[in-house]
C-alpha positions as a printed NumPy array, in Angstrom:
array([[  2.511,   1.287,  72.843],
       [  5.566,   3.425,  72.827],
       [  7.214,   6.592,  71.659],
       [  4.066,   8.536,  70.982],
       [  2.654,   6.063,  68.467],
       [ -0.551,   5.671,  70.442],
       [ -0.968,   9.441,  70.791],
       [ -0.517,   9.869,  67.044],
       [ -3.006,   7.087,  66.31 ],
       [ -5.593,   8.598,  68.68 ],
       [ -5.075,  12.   ,  67.061],
       [ -5.462,  10.51 ,  63.575],
       [ -8.7  ,   8.803,  64.593],
       [ -7.71 ,   5.163,  64.091],
       [ -9.604,   3.661,  67.02 ],
       [ -9.281,   0.   ,  66.033],
       [ -5.488,   0.311,  65.815],
       [ -5.372,   2.279,  69.064],
       [ -7.45 ,  -0.354,  70.871],
       [ -5.101,  -3.096,  69.65 ],
       [ -2.059,  -1.235,  70.951],
       [ -3.746,  -0.483,  74.276],
       [ -4.677,  -4.156,  74.623],
       [ -1.017,  -5.123,  74.082],
       [  0.084,  -2.562,  76.683],
       [ -2.435,  -3.846,  79.245],
       [ -1.369,  -7.461,  78.693],
       [  2.315,  -6.614,  79.243],
       [  2.112,  -4.494,  82.389],
       [  4.192,  -5.313,  85.41 ],
       [  3.066,  -5.308,  89.04 ],
       [  3.45 ,  -1.522,  89.146],
       [  0.779,  -1.013,  86.477],
       [  3.154,   0.171,  83.738],
       [  4.393,  -1.766,  80.731],
       [  7.745,  -3.478,  81.04 ],
       [ 10.134,  -1.58 ,  78.839],
       [ 11.499,  -4.589,  77.013],
       [  9.524,  -7.476,  75.549],
       [ 10.842, -10.568,  73.794],
       [  9.698, -11.119,  70.219],
       [  9.007, -14.738,  71.202],
       [  6.901, -13.677,  74.176],
       [  7.735, -12.796,  77.748],
       [  9.635,  -9.959,  79.334],
       [ 13.328,  -9.291,  79.091],
       [ 13.2  ,  -6.091,  81.149],
       [ 11.225,  -5.746,  84.354],
       [ 10.806,  -1.999,  84.711],
       [  8.719,   0.619,  82.945],
       [ 10.169,   3.315,  80.693],
       [  8.871,   6.628,  82.018],
       [  8.966,   8.376,  78.646],
       [  6.98 ,   5.632,  76.896],
       [  4.555,   5.387,  79.815],
       [  3.896,   9.133,  79.602],
       [  3.33 ,   8.791,  75.843],
       [  0.822,   6.015,  76.546],
       [ -0.978,   8.14 ,  79.134],
       [ -1.187,  10.996,  76.621],
       [ -2.6  ,   8.569,  74.055],
       [ -5.32 ,   7.542,  76.52 ],
       [ -6.206,  11.164,  77.274],
       [ -6.452,  11.942,  73.548],
       [ -8.459,   8.773,  72.894],
       [-10.849,   9.615,  75.717],
       [-11.284,  13.123,  74.322],
       [-11.984,  11.768,  70.838],
       [-14.048,   8.622,  71.528],
       [-14.701,   8.455,  75.282],
       [-14.359,   5.386,  77.466],
       [-10.677,   5.69 ,  78.437],
       [-10.956,   7.959,  81.504],
       [-10.37 ,   5.248,  84.12 ],
       [ -7.475,   3.73 ,  82.16 ],
       [ -5.847,   7.169,  81.815],
       [ -6.259,   7.983,  85.524],
       [ -4.923,   4.579,  86.583],
       [ -1.871,   4.806,  84.324],
       [ -1.092,   8.383,  85.372],
       [ -1.391,   7.303,  89.009],
       [  0.934,   4.334,  88.43 ],
       [  3.507,   6.605,  86.774],
       [  3.341,   9.062,  89.659],
       [  3.629,   6.344,  92.285],
       [  6.291,   4.167,  90.682],
       [  8.399,   6.364,  88.393],
       [  8.746,   9.569,  90.403],
       [  9.793,  10.473,  93.914],
       [  9.07 ,  13.364,  96.262],
       [ 12.083,  15.395,  97.401],
       [ 12.416,  16.97 , 100.836],
       [ 11.777,  20.391,  99.258],
       [  8.431,  19.192,  97.841],
       [  9.68 ,  18.886,  94.283],
       [  8.664,  15.774,  92.315],
       [ 11.417,  14.245,  90.18 ],
       [ 12.171,  11.053,  88.286],
       [ 13.303,   8.031,  90.216],
       [ 16.861,   6.865,  89.478],
       [ 17.086,   5.205,  86.069],
       [ 14.296,   7.348,  84.567],
       [ 14.353,   9.026,  81.16 ],
       [ 13.645,  12.58 ,  80.01 ],
       [ 12.693,  13.845,  76.549],
       [ 12.142,  17.486,  75.632],
       [ 11.589,  19.371,  72.415],
       [ 13.754,  22.495,  72.311],
       [ 14.448,  25.215,  69.803],
       [ 18.039,  26.07 ,  68.969],
       [ 18.946,  29.607,  69.831],
       [ 21.652,  29.482,  72.483],
       [ 19.729,  28.721,  75.666],
       [ 19.495,  24.975,  75.013],
       [ 23.215,  24.645,  75.901],
       [ 22.45 ,  25.268,  79.603],
       [ 19.771,  22.583,  79.616],
       [ 22.097,  20.162,  77.824],
       [ 24.844,  20.77 ,  80.406],
       [ 22.393,  20.217,  83.287],
       [ 21.117,  16.987,  81.758],
       [ 24.677,  15.696,  81.282],
       [ 25.314,  16.212,  85.01 ],
       [ 22.247,  14.197,  86.019],
       [ 21.854,  11.438,  83.373],
       [ 24.089,   8.605,  82.168],
       [ 23.545,   9.436,  78.496],
       [ 22.267,  12.551,  76.757],
       [ 21.737,  13.001,  73.025],
       [ 20.237,  15.669,  70.842],
       [ 18.203,  14.341,  67.95 ],
       [ 16.714,  16.014,  64.899],
       [ 13.925,  13.786,  63.592],
       [ 13.925,  13.013,  59.865],
       [ 10.39 ,  14.44 ,  59.662],
       [ 11.644,  17.832,  60.842],
       [ 12.296,  20.349,  58.066],
       [ 15.985,  21.081,  57.513],
       [ 15.406,  24.789,  58.108],
       [ 13.586,  24.173,  61.411],
       [ 15.446,  25.035,  64.61 ],
       [ 13.673,  22.296,  66.586],
       [ 15.494,  19.322,  68.081],
       [ 14.871,  16.847,  70.87 ],
       [ 17.022,  16.244,  73.912],
       [ 16.892,  12.624,  75.026],
       [ 18.373,  11.796,  78.434],
       [ 18.478,   8.262,  79.838],
       [ 19.568,   6.827,  83.15 ],
       [ 18.701,   9.504,  85.706],
       [ 21.299,   9.311,  88.474],
       [ 19.002,  10.536,  91.218],
       [ 19.134,  13.459,  93.587],
       [ 22.745,  12.975,  94.677],
       [ 24.087,  13.716,  91.159]])
């Protein structure tokens, strides 16, 4: 389950497909309770850490599925807890942020103010891209900022 697919499937009401994806996620979790970000086509893991953006998408899918069909409350709470424990850290000022290596995705609307956010992300992440999905209308001012490789609090 990744990149919002499970949330879309829950929203569209395809429970059998959702359950199959959730089963795959559960079977490929690491010791931290999140799915390893990279799986081999032939089986096994080729990456040992979670991907915070995909894990958040999966948690959202569980919340939507629980709202639609019920029965996913415990799974949603456990995954959200695992994300909070293993993919974020508490700063001295009480702020909760990503752990180093984390990813950030945000939908923004072009209008001038997104430049400040883009500059901030470039200071704190190894790579930052803006993406306009093919499904987005050409006239739409929406785009997504995708930042990978959070450098941590010292950046």
